[in-house]
C-alpha positions in Angstrom: -32.9 -4.8 -31.8 -31.2 -7.5 -29.7 -27.4 -7.7 -29.6 -26.1 -11.1 -30.5 -22.7 -12.7 -29.8 -21.4 -9.7 -27.9 -18.9 -10.6 -25.2 -18.8 -8.5 -22.0 -15.6 -6.7 -21.5 -13.8 -8.0 -18.5 -10.7 -6.6 -16.8 -7.6 -8.8 -16.7 -6.4 -9.5 -13.3 -2.7 -9.9 -12.8 -1.4 -13.0 -11.1 0.2 -12.5 -7.7 3.6 -13.9 -7.0 2.6 -16.9 -4.9 6.3 -17.9 -4.4 7.2 -14.6 -2.8 4.5 -14.5 -0.1 6.1 -13.8 3.2 9.6 -13.3 1.7 11.1 -9.9 2.5 14.5 -10.3 0.7 15.6 -12.4 -2.2 18.9 -14.1 -1.1 21.4 -15.9 -3.2 21.8 -18.7 -0.6 18.0 -19.5 -0.5 18.2 -22.3 -3.0 14.7 -23.6 -2.3 13.2 -20.2 -3.2 15.3 -19.7 -6.3 14.7 -23.3 -7.6 10.9 -22.4 -7.7 11.7 -19.9 -10.5 13.6 -22.4 -12.6 12.3 -25.1 -15.0 13.5 -28.7 -14.8 16.1 -27.8 -17.5 17.5 -24.9 -15.5 15.9 -22.1 -17.4 14.5 -19.0 -15.6 10.7 -18.9 -15.7 9.4 -15.6 -17.2 7.7 -13.0 -15.0 4.4 -13.3 -17.0 4.1 -16.9 -15.8 5.2 -16.4 -12.2 3.4 -13.2 -11.6 6.3 -11.2 -10.1 6.9 -7.5 -10.9 9.7 -6.6 -13.2 11.7 -5.2 -10.3 11.4 -8.5 -8.4 12.2 -10.5 -11.6 15.5 -8.6 -12.0 16.4 -9.4 -8.4 15.5 -13.1 -8.9 17.5 -13.2 -12.1 20.5 -11.6 -10.4 20.3 -14.0 -7.5 20.1 -17.0 -9.8 23.1 -15.9 -11.8 25.1 -15.4 -8.6 24.1 -18.8 -7.2 25.1 -20.4 -10.5 28.6 -18.7 -10.3 28.9 -20.0 -6.7 27.9 -23.5 -7.9 24.7 -23.8 -5.9 22.4 -24.0 -8.9 22.7 -25.7 -12.4 
């Protein structure tokens, strides 16, 4: 008996953080890097879209909030 309409199971590959390649430390004063993780309205892009780990996402979030307090980001 032939199997019909069976999809092959594929493993889901996680995206790599393309913005963090070559970056060793996330710094509050690095506005160019932090602005890559913001939308045009100033919202932080979620980790599932950027591909960063949860630990890196927390560091990015903290740096963005500090930069906002300093007046460097909207």
